[in-house]
C-alpha positions in Angstrom: 2.3 -16.9 -28.5 2.3 -13.3 -27.3 5.5 -11.5 -28.3 7.4 -10.0 -25.4 8.5 -6.4 -25.5 12.1 -5.4 -25.0 11.6 -4.4 -21.3 10.0 -7.8 -20.4 12.9 -9.7 -22.2 15.5 -7.6 -20.3 13.6 -8.2 -17.0 13.7 -12.0 -17.6 17.4 -12.0 -18.4 18.2 -9.9 -15.3 16.2 -12.2 -13.1 18.0 -15.2 -14.7 21.4 -13.6 -14.0 20.5 -12.6 -10.4 19.1 -16.0 -9.5 22.1 -17.8 -11.1 24.5 -15.7 -9.0 22.6 -16.3 -5.8 22.4 -20.1 -6.6 26.2 -20.2 -6.9 26.6 -18.3 -3.7 24.0 -20.5 -2.0 26.1 -23.6 -2.9 29.2 -21.8 -1.4 27.6 -20.9 1.9 26.0 -24.3 2.3 29.4 -25.9 1.8 30.9 -23.6 4.4 28.0 -24.3 6.8 26.7 -20.7 7.0 23.1 -21.7 7.4 21.6 -18.3 8.2 23.1 -16.8 5.0 21.8 -19.8 3.1 18.3 -19.2 4.4 18.5 -15.5 3.5 19.7 -16.2 0.0 17.1 -18.9 -0.6 14.3 -16.6 0.7 15.4 -13.6 -1.5 15.7 -15.8 -4.6 12.3 -17.4 -4.0 10.8 -13.9 -3.5 12.2 -12.6 -6.8 11.1 -15.7 -8.7 7.6 -15.6 -7.2 7.1 -12.0 -8.0 8.4 -12.5 -11.6 6.4 -15.6 -12.3 3.1 -14.3 -10.9 3.5 -10.6 -11.9 0.9 -11.0 -14.7 -1.6 -12.4 -12.2 -1.5 -9.6 -9.8 -4.5 -7.2 -9.5 -2.2 -4.3 -10.4 0.0 -4.7 -13.5 3.3 -2.9 -13.0 5.4 -2.0 -16.1 8.4 -4.2 -16.6 10.8 -1.2 -16.4 9.7 -0.5 -12.8 9.9 -4.2 -12.0 13.5 -4.3 -13.2 14.4 -1.3 -11.0 12.7 -2.9 -8.0 14.4 -6.2 -8.5 17.9 -4.6 -8.9 17.2 -2.6 -5.7 16.2 -5.7 -3.7 19.3 -7.6 -5.0 21.6 -4.7 -4.1 20.0 -4.0 -0.7 19.3 -7.6 0.6 21.7 -9.9 -1.1 24.7 -7.7 -1.7 24.1 -5.4 1.2 23.0 -7.8 4.0 24.2 -11.3 2.9 27.5 -10.2 1.2 28.1 -7.4 3.8 28.5 -4.6 1.3 27.2 -2.2 3.9 30.3 -3.0 5.9 32.8 -3.4 3.1 31.8 -0.3 1.1 31.2 2.8 3.1 29.0 4.5 0.6 26.8 1.5 -0.2 24.0 2.5 2.2 24.1 6.1 1.0 23.9 5.0 -2.6 20.9 2.8 -1.9 19.0 5.4 0.0 19.7 7.9 -2.8 18.3 5.3 -5.3 15.3 4.7 -3.1 14.5 8.4 -3.2 14.6 8.2 -7.0 12.4 5.1 -7.1 9.9 6.5 -4.6 9.8 9.8 -6.5 8.9 7.9 -9.7 6.2 6.0 -7.8 4.9 9.3 -6.5 4.6 10.6 -10.1 2.8 7.4 -11.0 0.3 7.7 -8.2 -0.5 11.3 -8.9 -0.7 10.7 -12.7 -3.1 7.9 -12.0 -5.4 10.2 -10.0 -5.0 13.0 -12.5 -5.8 10.7 -15.5 -8.6 8.8 -14.0 -12.0 9.7 -15.4 -13.5 8.8 -12.0 -11.7 11.7 -10.4 -12.6 15.1 -11.9 -9.6 17.4 -11.2 -6.4 18.3 -12.7 -3.0 19.3 -11.3 -0.2 21.6 -12.4 3.3 20.3 -13.1 4.5 22.1 -10.0 2.0 20.3 -7.7 2.7 17.0 -9.3 6.4 17.4 -8.7 5.8 18.6 -5.1 3.6 15.6 -4.4 6.2 13.1 -5.8 8.9 14.7 -3.7 6.9 14.7 -0.5 5.7 11.1 -1.1 9.3 9.9 -1.5 10.5 11.8 1.6 7.5 10.4 3.6 8.3 6.8 2.6 12.0 7.4 3.5 11.0 8.7 6.9 8.7 5.7 7.6 11.6 3.4 6.6 13.9 5.1 9.1 11.2 4.6 11.8 11.0 0.9 10.8 14.8 0.6 11.1 14.8 2.2 14.6 12.0 0.0 15.7 13.7 -3.2 14.6 16.9 -2.2 16.3 15.2 -1.2 19.5 12.8 -4.1 19.8 14.8 -7.0 18.3 18.4 -5.9 18.5 18.8 -5.8 14.8 21.6 -3.8 13.2 19.8 -1.9 10.5 21.0 1.5 11.6 24.7 1.7 10.8 27.4 3.3 12.9 28.9 6.3 11.0 31.5 8.8 11.9 32.1 7.2 15.3 28.4 7.6 16.2 27.3 4.2 17.6 23.8 5.6 18.2 22.8 5.4 14.6 21.5 9.0 14.5 24.1 10.1 12.0 23.2 7.2 9.7 19.5 8.0 10.0 20.1 11.7 9.2 22.3 10.9 6.2 19.8 8.4 4.9 17.0 10.9 5.1 19.2 13.6 3.5 20.3 11.5 0.5 16.8 10.1 0.1 15.5 13.7 -0.1 18.2 14.6 -2.7 17.3 11.7 -4.9 13.6 12.6 -4.6 14.3 16.2 -5.4 16.3 15.2 -8.5 13.6 13.1 -10.0 10.9 15.6 -9.0 12.7 18.5 -10.7 13.4 16.3 -13.7 9.7 15.4 -14.0 8.6 19.0 -13.5 11.0 20.3 -16.2 9.6 17.8 -18.7 6.0 18.5 -17.8 6.6 22.3 -18.0 7.8 22.0 -21.5 5.2 19.5 -22.6 8.0 17.0 -23.4 7.6 13.2 -23.1 10.0 11.7 -20.5 10.5 8.1 -19.5 8.2 8.7 -16.6 5.4 9.5 -19.0 6.1 6.4 -21.0 6.0 4.2 -18.0 2.9 5.8 -16.7 1.2 5.3 -20.1 2.2 1.6 -19.9 0.7 1.4 -16.5 -2.6 2.9 -17.8 -2.6 0.5 -20.8 -2.1 -2.5 -18.6 -4.7 -1.4 -16.0 -7.5 0.0 -18.2 -10.3 -0.8 -15.7 -8.9 1.8 -13.4 -9.5 4.5 -15.9 -13.1 4.0 -17.0 -15.9 6.2 -16.0 
C-alpha cells in the first residue's frame, strides 16, 4: 500500500471533520424542517467528498496542500457563510474571505506562470518581477470576474450575493471593498513570492509547484 504523505493525511482528516460537522448540522436542520438548508448542506458535503475521492483520477493532479486550502475556503464561504449566515452575523466575514481568495488566486497565478516557465514545450523564461506581476493581475482579474458573476446573479435571479454595507443597499460599496481586499491579498502573496525568487530562496510556493510538476510529468516533456 502506498504510504500517504503528511499533507494528504491532513487533508483526509480535515475532510472527515468538515463532513462530520455538516452531517450533524444536516440532522439539526432536517429536524427543524429547514429543507433548503438541508439541500445546500447535502450538496456541499457531496461536492467535497466527490472531489476528495476522485482527486487522484482527475486529468490534472493538484497538490494536497492546495486542495486543503480550497476545501477550507469552500467550507467557510458556502457552509459557514451562506448556510450558517456568517455573512450576516460577522461583519468582516465577507471581507476576510475575499482577502483569502486574493491569496489563493495569487498562488494559482504563480502556479500557472511557473508551469509555463518550466515546461520544455515553451522556450522562454520570465523574471521574478514579471512572475509576481502576472500572479497579481491574475488574482485581480479572477476577483473582478467573480464580482460580475455576483452582480449578474443578483440582477437576473434576485439573489443576495452582494451585501449591503455602510447603509448602501445597492451593493456597490460591497463590490468595491471586495475588489480592494482581494487586490490586497493578491499584492501580499505576489510581493512575498517576488521577494523569495529575487533572493533565490525556496518558499512554500516553490515546494507546491514542484509537487505539481512531479504529479503531472507529462506536461513537462519535450
